[in-house]
matplotlib code that plots the C-alpha trace (Angstrom):
import matplotlib.pyplot as plt

x = [0.0, 1.3, 2.4, 0.0, -0.7, -0.7, 2.4, 4.1, 4.2, 4.3, 0.8, -0.6, -3.0, -5.9, -5.9, -8.6, -7.0, -3.4, -2.3, 0.3, -1.7, -5.2, -6.2, -8.7, -7.3, -9.8, -9.1, -11.5, -11.1, -12.3, -15.3, -17.9, -20.1, -17.1, -17.3, -14.2, -13.2, -13.8, -17.3, -18.2, -18.4, -21.1, -24.7, -26.9, -28.9, -32.4, -33.7, -37.0, -37.0, -40.0, -40.5, -40.5, -43.1, -45.3, -45.0, -46.0, -49.0, -50.1, -49.7, -51.7, -54.4, -54.5, -54.9, -57.6, -59.4, -59.1, -60.6, -63.4, -64.2, -64.1, -66.7, -68.7, -69.1, -68.9, -70.9, -74.2, -77.1]
y = [0.0, 3.5, 5.7, 8.0, 11.1, 13.2, 12.0, 9.7, 6.9, 3.2, 1.7, -1.9, -3.2, -3.7, -0.2, 2.2, 5.0, 5.9, 5.1, 7.8, 10.9, 9.6, 10.6, 8.4, 6.1, 5.8, 3.9, 3.0, -0.8, 0.0, 2.0, -0.5, 2.1, 4.0, 4.7, 3.8, 4.6, 1.1, 1.1, 4.3, 2.6, 0.1, 0.8, 2.6, 0.7, -0.2, -2.0, -0.6, 0.8, -0.9, 1.2, 4.3, 2.9, 1.8, 5.3, 7.0, 4.6, 5.2, 9.1, 9.1, 6.8, 9.2, 12.3, 10.6, 9.9, 13.4, 14.6, 12.2, 13.0, 16.7, 16.2, 14.0, 16.2, 19.7, 19.3, 21.0, 18.6]
z = [0.0, -0.8, 2.2, 4.1, 2.0, 5.1, 7.1, 4.6, 7.1, 6.0, 6.2, 6.5, 3.8, 6.1, 7.9, 7.3, 9.3, 9.8, 13.2, 13.2, 12.2, 12.3, 8.6, 6.8, 4.2, 1.3, -1.8, -4.6, -3.6, 0.0, -1.2, -2.6, -4.4, -5.9, -9.6, -11.5, -14.9, -16.3, -14.7, -16.6, -19.9, -18.7, -19.8, -17.5, -14.9, -16.1, -12.9, -11.7, -8.2, -6.6, -3.4, -5.6, -7.9, -5.0, -3.6, -6.9, -7.3, -3.7, -4.2, -7.4, -5.6, -2.7, -4.9, -6.8, -3.5, -2.4, -5.7, -5.3, -1.8, -2.7, -5.5, -3.3, -0.3, -1.9, -5.1, -5.1, -4.8]

ax = plt.figure().add_subplot(projection="3d")
ax.plot(x, y, z, "-o")
ax.set_aspect("equal")
plt.show()
């Protein structure tokens, strides 16, 4: 592993912080969600976000219910 960028001390492979100066050691391999240059060429994600879709459907249903209740209670008879 390269030396610490803050204090230039030798570091062990499994350290997450420098034991000499306390600075965080962040590498792209240590961060699972990091975007690397080779990942940028991959096609965009097409998986549907199910909780988002459920929220949208429930929101539309709630808005429709409010409109229906407004028409039902405030319409002149």
